[in-house]
C-alpha positions as CSV (number, residue, x, y, z in Angstrom):
1,M,-8.0,25.3,28.5
2,A,-11.2,23.6,27.6
3,S,-13.6,22.6,30.3
4,V,-14.3,18.9,31.0
5,L,-17.9,19.2,29.7
6,K,-16.8,20.9,26.5
7,S,-14.0,18.3,26.0
8,L,-16.6,15.5,26.4
9,S,-18.9,17.0,23.8
10,L,-16.0,17.4,21.4
11,I,-14.9,13.8,21.6
12,A,-18.4,12.6,21.0
13,D,-17.5,12.9,17.3
14,P,-15.7,9.8,15.9
15,T,-13.4,11.8,13.5
16,R,-12.3,14.0,16.3
17,V,-11.5,11.0,18.5
18,R,-9.4,9.5,15.7
19,L,-7.6,12.9,15.3
20,L,-6.9,13.3,19.0
21,L,-5.6,9.7,19.4
22,L,-3.2,10.2,16.5
23,L,-2.0,13.6,17.8
24,K,-1.5,12.0,21.2
25,Q,1.1,9.7,19.6
26,E,2.8,12.2,17.3
27,E,2.9,15.7,16.0
28,L,1.4,15.6,12.5
29,S,0.7,17.9,9.6
30,V,-2.7,18.2,7.9
31,A,-1.3,16.3,4.9
32,E,-0.1,13.5,7.1
33,L,-3.4,13.3,8.9
34,Q,-5.1,13.2,5.5
35,E,-3.0,10.3,4.4
36,V,-3.7,8.4,7.6
37,L,-7.4,9.0,7.8
38,S,-8.2,9.0,4.1
39,L,-10.5,12.0,4.6
40,P,-10.7,15.3,2.6
41,Q,-8.3,18.0,3.7
42,S,-11.2,20.5,4.3
43,N,-12.8,18.1,6.7
44,I,-9.6,17.6,8.7
45,S,-8.8,21.3,8.8
46,A,-12.3,22.1,10.0
47,Q,-12.1,19.6,12.8
48,L,-8.6,20.8,13.8
49,A,-9.9,24.3,14.0
50,K,-12.6,23.3,16.4
51,L,-10.2,21.3,18.6
52,K,-7.7,24.2,18.6
53,T,-10.4,26.7,19.6
54,A,-11.4,24.4,22.4
55,G,-7.9,24.2,23.7
56,L,-7.5,20.5,23.0
57,V,-5.0,20.9,20.1
58,S,-2.1,23.3,19.6
59,D,0.1,23.8,16.6
60,R,3.6,25.1,15.6
61,R,5.3,25.9,12.4
62,S,8.0,23.6,11.1
63,G,9.5,24.8,7.8
64,K,6.6,24.9,5.3
65,N,4.4,22.8,7.4
66,R,2.3,23.4,10.5
67,L,2.4,20.5,13.0
68,Y,-0.5,19.8,15.4
69,Q,-0.3,18.1,18.8
70,L,-2.6,17.1,21.6
71,D,-3.2,19.5,24.5
72,Q,-5.2,17.8,27.2
73,P,-7.3,19.7,29.7
74,G,-5.6,20.5,33.0
75,T,-2.0,19.7,33.6
76,K,-0.2,16.4,34.1
77,D,-0.4,16.9,37.9
78,Q,-4.2,17.2,37.9
79,P,-6.8,14.4,37.7
80,T,-8.5,16.1,34.7
81,H,-5.6,15.1,32.5
82,E,-5.8,11.4,33.4
83,H,-9.6,11.4,33.2
84,F,-9.6,12.9,29.8
85,L,-7.0,10.5,28.4
86,A,-8.9,7.6,29.9
87,L,-12.2,8.7,28.2
88,L,-10.4,9.3,24.9
89,E,-8.9,5.8,24.9
90,A,-12.3,4.3,25.9
91,A,-14.0,6.2,23.0
92,G,-11.3,5.0,20.6
93,A,-11.7,1.4,21.7
94,E,-15.3,1.5,20.3
95,L,-14.0,2.6,16.8
96,R,-12.7,-0.1,14.5
97,E,-11.0,2.5,12.4
98,V,-8.5,3.2,15.2
99,A,-6.5,0.0,14.6
100,K,-6.2,0.8,10.9
101,D,-5.2,4.4,11.8
102,A,-2.3,3.0,13.9
103,D,-1.0,1.0,11.0
104,A,-1.3,4.0,8.6
105,L,0.5,6.2,11.1
106,Q,3.5,3.8,11.1
107,I,3.7,4.1,7.3
108,V,3.7,7.9,7.5
109,L,6.4,7.9,10.2
110,R,8.5,5.5,8.1
111,K,8.3,8.0,5.2
112,R,9.6,10.7,7.5
113,A,12.6,8.6,8.4
114,Q,13.4,7.9,4.8
115,T,15.5,11.0,4.2
116,A,17.8,9.2,1.7
117,K,14.7,8.6,-0.5
118,A,14.5,12.3,-1.2
119,Y,17.9,12.2,-2.7
120,F,17.1,9.3,-5.0
121,D,13.8,10.9,-6.0
122,A,15.7,14.0,-7.1
123,L,18.2,11.8,-9.0
124,A,15.4,9.9,-10.7
125,G,13.9,13.2,-11.8
126,K,17.1,14.1,-13.6
127,F,17.5,10.6,-15.1
128,G,17.2,10.8,-18.9
129,R,17.1,14.6,-18.9
130,H,20.5,14.6,-20.5
131,Y,21.4,12.2,-23.2
132,I,24.1,9.6,-22.4
133,P,24.7,6.8,-24.9
134,G,23.6,3.4,-23.6
135,R,21.7,4.6,-20.5
136,S,18.1,3.6,-20.3
137,W,15.5,2.5,-17.7
138,K,15.0,-0.7,-19.8
139,G,18.6,-1.5,-19.6
140,L,18.6,-1.0,-15.8
141,G,15.5,-3.0,-15.4
142,E,16.8,-6.0,-17.3
143,T,20.1,-5.8,-15.4
144,L,18.2,-6.0,-12.1
145,L,16.1,-8.9,-13.4
146,K,19.2,-10.8,-14.3
147,L,20.3,-10.7,-10.7
148,M,17.2,-12.6,-9.6
149,P,17.7,-16.3,-8.7
150,P,15.9,-18.8,-11.0
151,L,12.4,-18.9,-9.4
152,V,9.0,-20.3,-10.2
153,I,7.0,-17.1,-10.7
154,A,3.3,-16.4,-11.1
155,D,2.3,-13.2,-13.0
156,L,-1.4,-12.8,-12.1
157,G,-3.4,-10.5,-14.4
158,A,-0.6,-10.7,-16.9
159,G,-2.3,-9.2,-19.9
160,E,-0.3,-9.7,-23.1
161,G,2.7,-10.7,-20.9
162,T,5.3,-8.0,-21.3
163,L,6.4,-8.4,-17.7
164,S,6.1,-12.2,-18.0
165,Q,8.6,-12.2,-20.9
166,L,11.1,-10.1,-19.0
167,L,10.8,-12.4,-16.0
168,A,11.1,-15.5,-18.2
169,E,14.6,-14.4,-19.3
170,R,15.9,-15.4,-15.8
171,A,13.1,-17.4,-14.1
172,K,13.0,-21.2,-13.8
173,K,9.4,-21.0,-14.9
174,V,6.8,-18.2,-15.3
175,I,3.0,-18.9,-15.2
176,A,1.1,-16.0,-16.7
177,V,-2.6,-15.9,-15.8
178,D,-5.2,-13.7,-17.4
179,S,-9.0,-13.8,-17.7
180,S,-9.1,-12.7,-21.3
181,E,-8.9,-15.5,-23.9
182,K,-7.6,-13.2,-26.5
183,M,-4.8,-11.9,-24.2
184,V,-3.8,-15.4,-23.2
185,A,-3.8,-16.5,-26.9
186,Y,-1.8,-13.4,-27.9
187,G,0.7,-13.8,-25.0
188,A,1.2,-17.5,-25.7
189,E,1.9,-16.7,-29.4
190,L,4.5,-14.1,-28.5
191,A,6.1,-16.5,-26.0
192,Q,6.4,-19.2,-28.7
193,K,7.7,-16.7,-31.2
194,H,10.4,-15.4,-28.9
195,G,11.4,-18.9,-27.8
196,F,10.3,-18.8,-24.2
197,A,9.8,-22.5,-23.4
198,N,9.6,-21.6,-19.6
199,L,6.7,-19.2,-20.1
200,E,3.2,-20.7,-19.9
201,F,0.0,-18.8,-20.3
202,R,-3.2,-20.0,-18.5
203,L,-6.7,-18.7,-18.7
204,G,-8.1,-17.9,-15.3
205,D,-9.1,-15.3,-12.7
206,I,-6.6,-13.8,-10.3
207,E,-9.1,-14.5,-7.4
208,A,-8.8,-18.2,-8.2
209,P,-5.7,-18.7,-10.3
210,P,-5.3,-22.1,-12.0
211,I,-2.1,-22.9,-10.1
212,P,-1.6,-25.6,-7.5
213,P,-1.1,-24.6,-3.8
214,L,2.4,-24.1,-2.5
215,S,4.0,-24.3,-6.0
216,V,5.5,-20.9,-6.7
217,D,8.3,-18.8,-5.2
218,L,7.1,-15.3,-6.3
219,V,3.8,-13.7,-7.2
220,F,3.5,-10.6,-9.3
221,L,0.3,-8.5,-9.4
222,S,1.3,-5.6,-11.7
223,Q,-1.6,-3.1,-12.2
224,A,-4.0,-6.0,-11.9
225,L,-5.4,-5.7,-8.3
226,H,-7.6,-2.7,-9.1
227,H,-9.4,-4.8,-11.7
228,A,-10.4,-7.5,-9.2
229,Q,-13.9,-7.7,-7.9
230,N,-12.5,-8.8,-4.5
231,P,-8.9,-7.7,-4.0
232,E,-8.7,-9.4,-0.6
233,K,-9.7,-12.7,-2.2
234,A,-7.0,-12.2,-4.9
235,L,-4.3,-11.6,-2.3
236,K,-5.5,-14.6,-0.2
237,A,-5.3,-16.8,-3.4
238,A,-1.8,-15.5,-4.1
239,H,-0.9,-16.5,-0.5
240,G,-2.2,-20.0,-1.1
241,I,-0.1,-20.7,-4.2
242,L,3.1,-19.4,-2.6
243,R,5.6,-21.8,-1.0
244,P,6.6,-21.0,2.6
245,G,9.1,-18.1,2.5
246,G,7.7,-17.0,-0.9
247,R,7.1,-13.4,-1.7
248,I,4.5,-11.2,-3.3
249,V,5.0,-8.0,-5.3
250,V,2.1,-5.7,-5.9
251,L,2.4,-2.7,-8.2
252,D,-0.8,-0.7,-8.5
253,L,-2.4,2.7,-8.6
254,L,-2.3,4.9,-5.5
255,K,-5.8,5.8,-4.5
256,H,-7.2,8.6,-6.7
257,Q,-10.4,10.4,-7.7
258,F,-10.3,10.0,-11.5
259,E,-13.8,8.4,-11.9
260,Q,-13.5,8.1,-15.6
261,A,-11.0,5.3,-15.1
262,R,-13.9,3.0,-14.5
263,E,-15.1,3.4,-18.1
264,L,-11.8,4.2,-19.8
265,Y,-9.8,1.3,-18.4
266,A,-12.5,-1.0,-16.9
267,D,-11.1,-0.3,-13.4
268,V,-13.2,-1.7,-10.6
269,W,-11.3,0.2,-7.8
270,L,-9.8,3.7,-8.0
271,G,-6.5,2.5,-6.7
272,F,-5.5,1.8,-3.1
273,S,-3.8,3.7,-0.3
274,E,-0.7,2.3,1.3
275,S,-2.6,1.5,4.5
276,D,-5.3,-0.3,2.4
277,L,-2.6,-2.5,0.8
278,H,-1.0,-3.1,4.2
279,E,-4.2,-4.1,5.8
280,M,-5.3,-6.4,3.0
281,L,-1.9,-8.2,2.8
282,A,-1.9,-8.7,6.6
283,K,-5.4,-10.1,6.4
284,A,-4.3,-12.5,3.7
285,G,-1.6,-13.8,6.0
286,F,1.5,-12.0,4.7
287,K,4.3,-10.8,7.0
288,K,7.2,-8.3,6.6
289,I,5.0,-5.9,4.6
290,E,6.6,-2.9,3.0
291,T,4.9,-0.2,1.0
292,S,6.0,2.9,-0.9
293,V,5.0,5.3,-3.6
294,V,7.5,4.8,-6.5
295,H,6.2,7.0,-9.3
296,R,4.0,10.0,-10.2
297,E,2.9,10.7,-13.7
298,S,3.6,14.3,-14.9
299,K,0.4,14.5,-16.9
300,S,-3.1,14.9,-15.6
301,P,-4.7,13.1,-13.8
302,H,-1.2,12.5,-12.3
303,F,-1.6,8.8,-11.5
304,Q,0.8,7.5,-8.9
305,T,2.2,4.0,-8.5
306,V,2.3,2.3,-5.2
307,L,4.6,-0.7,-4.5
308,A,3.9,-3.3,-1.9
309,L,6.2,-6.2,-0.9
310,A,5.4,-9.0,1.5
311,E,6.4,-12.5,2.5
312,K,4.7,-15.7,3.4
313,E,5.9,-17.0,6.7
314,N,8.6,-19.7,6.6
315,R,8.4,-21.7,9.8
316,L,6.7,-24.8,11.2
317,T,4.1,-24.8,13.9
318,A,4.1,-27.3,16.8
319,S,1.9,-29.6,14.8
320,G,4.4,-29.7,11.9
321,H,2.4,-27.6,9.5
322,W,3.8,-24.6,7.7
323,M,2.6,-21.2,9.2
324,G,0.3,-19.4,6.8
325,S,-0.1,-22.3,4.4
C-alpha cells in the first residue's frame, strides 16, 4: 500500500482528487469517468495508472469493461484510513468542480439502471429496416403530438417553424420566436398558407423572448440553445415566461469536437454534455430535471442528440408568491 507521504503528494493534483472522490462512491469504468469529468480518455487513463501504481486504486474486469475503485492506505481498523479520507474530503471541498461531478455521477448511474433502454435502442435500430405499409416516424410523431393537451407553447429559436406547425395541430396557441427576419416572415407565410390561426411568429432573441412572463405552459428549445451567446440566460428567460408547473423541453447536440460546425452552421457552442444541461437548468430554477441521449447519426461526424426535460415548481411560498416565478 502507498505510504502516507506518497498519498499526500498524489492528492495534491485536482484531477486525481476528483477521480478518487468519484471512485470512493462507486466503481467506474474509464468511459464513465470520462463522461463525468469531461476530460480526454488519455488523461484519465494516465492518472488512473499513477494511482494504481501507488496503491490508491485497484481495478477488476467486468465483461468488456474494467472497473476502478478506491483503495485507501492502511486498513479500516487503522487511523491511516480515516486520516486519508479526511484529507481527501478536505481537498475536494476546495474544488468547485466536485459538486458538478456529483451531479454528473448520478446521471451515469441512472444510465446503468436503465436496462430496458437497451432493448428499445435495439428496436429503434431495426425500425424502418424492413418495409411495412403505413409505418413511419412521422406518423408516430404526429400520433404522440395528438395526445398532448391543448397548451400555450413557446417554440424558441423556431427557424422556419416546422416543429411549430406540428405543435399547432394540437396546441391552444403556439408562439414561434426567431431572431431572423426572413425566417419569421417565411414561417408566418407558411402558417397562413396552411391555415394555422393559432400559430404566431415573433421576431426576437431566445435570451429575451418577446413573450409576457408567466404566460405559457410549455417551452421548446429544439437545436437552438447551441446558437445562444449565453445559454444560461436563455434558460432563465424560458423559466420566466412559463407558468408555475410549466415544462421545458430542450433538444440539442451532445457535446462534440467538430470545430467546423462554427462556420458551417453558425454554432456558438459545440453542444452540451448531459451534466452541462442539468447544471444550467438547475441554475435557471428548474426542478425534476431529466436528461438522456436519444439519437446518434450514422454518418461522420456522428452528431448525437441530447434531450432534457424539466419543470417549473408549482407551489406557493409562505408570502403567497409562486416558487421560481
